[in-house]
C-alpha positions in Angstrom: 34.1 0.3 -80.1 35.5 -3.1 -79.5 38.7 -4.4 -81.0 40.7 -7.6 -80.8 44.5 -7.2 -80.8 46.8 -10.1 -81.3 50.0 -10.0 -79.3 52.5 -12.6 -80.2 54.0 -14.6 -77.3 57.3 -13.3 -75.9 56.8 -9.9 -77.5 57.0 -6.5 -76.0 54.6 -3.8 -77.1 53.9 -0.3 -75.6 50.4 -0.1 -74.2 49.9 3.1 -76.1 50.1 1.0 -79.3 47.3 -1.2 -78.2 44.4 1.2 -78.4 43.9 4.8 -79.4 41.6 7.1 -77.5 38.1 7.3 -78.8 36.7 10.8 -79.3 33.9 11.4 -76.9 33.5 7.7 -76.0 34.8 4.4 -74.7 36.9 1.9 -76.6 38.1 -1.5 -75.6 40.5 -4.1 -77.0 40.7 -7.7 -76.0 44.3 -8.8 -75.6 43.8 -12.3 -74.2 40.7 -14.5 -73.8 40.9 -18.0 -72.4 38.6 -20.2 -70.3 40.0 -18.8 -67.1 41.1 -15.2 -68.0 40.2 -12.2 -70.1 42.5 -9.2 -70.4 41.3 -5.9 -72.1 42.7 -2.4 -72.5 40.1 0.3 -72.3 40.2 4.1 -73.1 37.5 6.5 -71.8 37.1 10.1 -72.6 36.7 12.5 -69.7 33.2 12.2 -68.2 32.5 8.8 -69.8 30.8 6.3 -67.4 30.2 2.6 -67.1 27.0 2.0 -65.1 26.9 -0.3 -62.1 27.2 -4.0 -62.8 28.8 -7.1 -61.4 30.8 -10.0 -62.9 31.3 -13.5 -61.6 35.1 -13.3 -61.7 38.0 -11.7 -59.8 38.8 -8.4 -61.3 42.1 -6.4 -61.5 42.0 -2.8 -62.7 45.3 -1.0 -63.5 45.2 2.6 -64.7 48.0 3.6 -67.2 46.9 7.2 -67.9 44.3 9.6 -66.5 42.1 9.2 -63.4 39.2 6.9 -62.8 36.5 7.3 -60.1 35.9 3.6 -59.4 32.9 2.8 -57.1 32.9 -0.6 -55.5 30.0 -1.5 -53.1 29.2 2.2 -52.7 32.8 3.2 -51.9 34.5 5.6 -54.4 38.2 5.1 -55.1 40.2 7.7 -57.1 42.5 5.5 -59.2 45.6 7.0 -60.7 48.4 5.8 -63.0 50.4 3.0 -61.5 47.7 1.9 -59.1 46.0 -1.5 -59.1 42.6 -2.4 -57.6 41.5 -5.9 -56.9 37.7 -6.6 -56.7 35.9 -9.7 -55.5 33.5 -11.6 -57.7 30.0 -10.3 -57.8 30.9 -6.9 -56.2 28.7 -4.2 -57.6 30.8 -1.6 -59.3 30.8 1.4 -61.7 33.3 3.8 -63.0 33.7 7.4 -64.4 36.7 8.9 -66.2 37.8 12.1 -64.4 40.1 12.9 -67.3 40.9 11.0 -70.5 42.0 7.6 -69.2 43.6 4.3 -70.3 43.3 1.2 -68.2 43.8 -2.5 -68.2 41.0 -4.8 -67.0 41.7 -8.4 -66.1 38.9 -10.9 -65.4 40.2 -14.1 -63.7 38.5 -17.3 -62.7 40.2 -18.5 -59.5 
């Protein structure tokens, strides 16, 4: 499921209000999309996976809840709440939710 959420400028909102967990699935909500940046919040139920792919932009992943097994160039990182991962453009990557998880994905043209 994909959603678009509008957040007013200079407004504070809890990330839990941005996107509910999808039952047995993956959901995403685009918070911001410009020519140079895209920011999304995603929820993944335990065991859900996103297969290997690559993107032409810098990527920042921040986990808010749960645990994500994030594979970059064959190396598996166990990402937990409060941790951020930076990934280079075109790096092959995939992920699997080790428990119900909520994360923010930022794609940046630098």
